[in-house]
C-alpha angles and dihedrals in degrees: 000000000000125000132192127208117249136172092256098047123277138326140180118273122278096257091061090045091052091053090053092049092049089050090053090051092052091050090047093053091046092051094049090051089049091057095042098048098036101057091039091058091047095050090049088070107029117186128216125280097225110124153107132274129176155124129267118204142172107263092216103045099020091227119143116258114230119214096009116158119243113184132168101223094215092061139045089236124105146148142221121223116248129226089289094050092252129134138187129200115184138181097039123154116244114264145076122317136183102226112208116201119187139169127170111258092027133085113258118243131204117203127186111226133178117215118199124209116276095003137102119226115220116213139182112203130184131197126205119227112251123219116230114189090340095305131098111237120201118190123185100195132056142160098276092050088051090054096049107039109098104175119094123217090035123141132176130205125196125210087252092060091048093051098046098053113096111248143169102281097321142019111287126196099207094046089055092047089055087066092063123096116271093020119110136179126208096225145328091280095061131068091183114128123234103191119197094335096317128129119251092254090062091072121094107219113195126184108192088336096310121114117242114199105195108027096177141094131202096019092311099310090114131031119240095238125091107226090207088072098045120108100180141340127216121189126185112189096190145350093042116171129258094265085080118062144162098056136084107206120029150346124229111190114189121189120196125217118280096214098220135159132335137114110332114235101199090074135220092304089071105085097186101061093128088062099038138354141143121249101169138015126177136177128196123195124190138158090267109036150358121231135175141184134199129182142165146130129310128182107314091340146032146259138213130190129181131180138182138186133178125216103210088126093054096045094045090050091054092047093047092051090053098041111036094192091063111081121226117252107206097193132132140153131207136180139185128200125185141167134184124184136177133188094222092180134000088266103035131064125182122201126187118188139171144183132194127179130172136183118193125188126173119173133175121184127175133194131224136206132047093326114045119202122184131184128197113188126183117177131168128171139158153131134263123188133171131172145171120204134187123201114192133182102217094178134341092277100036128069124179124202120189128178138185114193145163125202123186131188123184136182122184117175127174121184124183120183123188127193122194117185126200092270089060092250110150130205129178139189127199123198123186125189124184132177119177124177127180121184119188112185135185117185140166130186135188126204113197127185102194095168146349094277102038138067121180126195123191125179144170126200129183123188130185116194133195113192128179121179118172137162120185133177120198090344093306117120110239095173131359126176122172122171138158106192128167128217125200120186132182120190134187126182136173128196115201128190108188090174139356088265099054137051128174135182128190128178143173129206120186113194125200111199115189095216092067143048103237143059115249110213125200119198119190136173143167145175145192130206129192107232089177135353094278100021123083135182115214134187142169140177134177151130126262134196131198125194101179125057140170124249096211119137104265095220097042114137095215123036101197096167139354120249109209128203138168122245104265125232094256094059134062116237120263113275136190140172125216127207116180134173127172152150127233124194123191104203092181139327091290105037132057136169125205129191117184138168126194143184122198121190117197106205092178132016128172122222138165115277108236091196097049122149113228090214092059113073090191094058103070097096139031139187134250141160137236148171138216131190136171153146124242133193123189126182110185134180119190105174141054130036091305116058136160140080147263116221130186126185132187110190143168126191132179135180123203121195127162095217096173091044095225094134094252131096113221121187092199089059092053094253094122110044144136116250119243094257092058110117123170098208130022128176122186129184122187118173135164122192126190105200098170137018093269103017129083141156131208132200134186122184126184130186124175136168115249121290122232122261138170108258126224106243098180148326136259137202125224149099144140132234146114098283094089142270092294090072088084087071100034098058112075131176138174129265114220127220128215114323114277091341096138132062128225122226118277119284121236128175136158127190124191134188139185125197133186125191123217142168126234109185107296091348126097113208143181129203115205131190118190132182119196116209091000091182089056090226115182107239114185117238098176145333122241139176114254110207097171095102132059090267123039121236139179114251132187126231117210134223123227115349120202107308123183119197134183129204142169131199133195130198130190 
């Protein structure tokens, strides 16, 4: 394959590029014809607007039930509730129907309804939890959902699954996601997600539809989302539709609790319960943090608020006061999530939501002896997000969703180092790093059901960014990037069901990025086909474009924060293509098996330029390519006393970057290499067993083959300074071999938990004991030279040792 040198790295010759462009044009013409001919044929034979629309909720908690079945018994028609618990049944004949509503783990209800000609009846339906063997069973998947979900690579997690997985101190969303197939983590100290060979910045993280840019606390050890406030989680690790843009690898859509109806706790003395009341309040205490949640009704709607704060700073202060040789670590993080919604009319619902998360670290360390070295470190980072959304039923077959949001991410780090030599001469260095990102977004989306076999989705999204990335040393600018681009995207998608055996979807998403001169168009499609009643073949393919990226060192051991930047004018945006094929088997309503293979081609990736010239502002970044492929198997059980899953992944990932820009890729020069999160084999086990009414145990077990790393091939002597000529022999450092050319030992870790429920007066409580890495297996984090002895040697540093934690929660 031939390459030509360019300013931004290397690319294939023009003839290959022309072939790709012509292919895009063909796909573009085919897609336009699809959307011109399809709706025209539909409108030629319009069907009636008589139908049903409504909401299905849990009668105890008031939370919407996802994937509940709603079926008029007199017809073969039916619907499944969406992620908001809502359903729509159109094109019914006028008359009376017995409406059957069912959901596994809840008692089925039959309701008599009367539908009038040309009108849509709006309903609010509740299901009562059903006790099976003395235990409440909540299942998030069922037969109808299996029949209707088109997208491959899609997985859902319920709050129950999040709470039952053993974790460090408290339930953690991202740690649980790392147990799914195709999802990898770099080490124990990071909850960042590397999905199917992609970097963590290639994941679109949405909280109630608003993008969150750094969803981590404590350098990635904890996720930024309080699981007590989460209603449901949907993750799509590839092949996601055109309604999602701006990322190459995956979409993680998190919905917070609505805080709806239920038994009011303020009592009969409170005369304003229809405007405000409390239905539920809970408090969780652990060795690391305290978190709480409160929810209830407001006028024609509901609210939910959840907060969390750690007390590392308080505990470390107490330990430091008692043991003077242990330095104080004044660090803490806190976050707050809230949502308020109101059904202002029967056709219009307004939702206002917000998130705030902050990490604060201040550290002062001083040296002793002939040469004094002191460090003062002040670091604060966090996210802020606010949104207002309006959902409107324009007509029985048309729903509009509009949202106005603002998401902010800030990093402010200040480092001061001071050296004092034996002659009392003092020198200091100050480094300041800032990264500010502001994302203002306006979006609107229309869902149209023109007929029994078609669904059309049309959307428009406009984003305005402000990005500031600067790094200075002693008041000298080392790197400074300031940009204010805009991004406008239009997407159109149709889902077509020509028969009960087939379902197709095809979509197009043109993107206009202001720091460029062309429109970048993504075209995506997918299908499923029922081979047998419980066996389905799925597939998807498409192109993806990303306009923001992080400038973190790719091989860094710890990823404390993300540093975001916009694609500059002199580079093309990041691009990737997905190709997915899989089988899904629904053994019964509680057990499913999924087999899926994927191939991901990175046609353009952006990375830091290691040979950049500080005097050239257009030389900070360069482009490369890559590819990832793999096979995934997931066996999942969602009902009964034993729940959980077994996941296996076989994966291969490569990056290719012409760093010296000579037009040739050389593996020995580290230009063809696997990233650190590349692991050939991964096996995850997550099980939860309830063996008595109030007793349960949980177990997670992970085994992976070794991850790549850059080996130490030798050591060198050298250095300069004021200590004397002998410093040339006293300062020693390591020599590195080819990039990621060696493999660490295999990784093995098991976590276990035990919980016991209890009652204390009006309070319901749960005591939980968890042990992280209960086998105390030594998992290598990194290798370093140890020069403390007469002869230097390479030593390994481990990840988490055995860590027991204890927690208690109360709910009113």
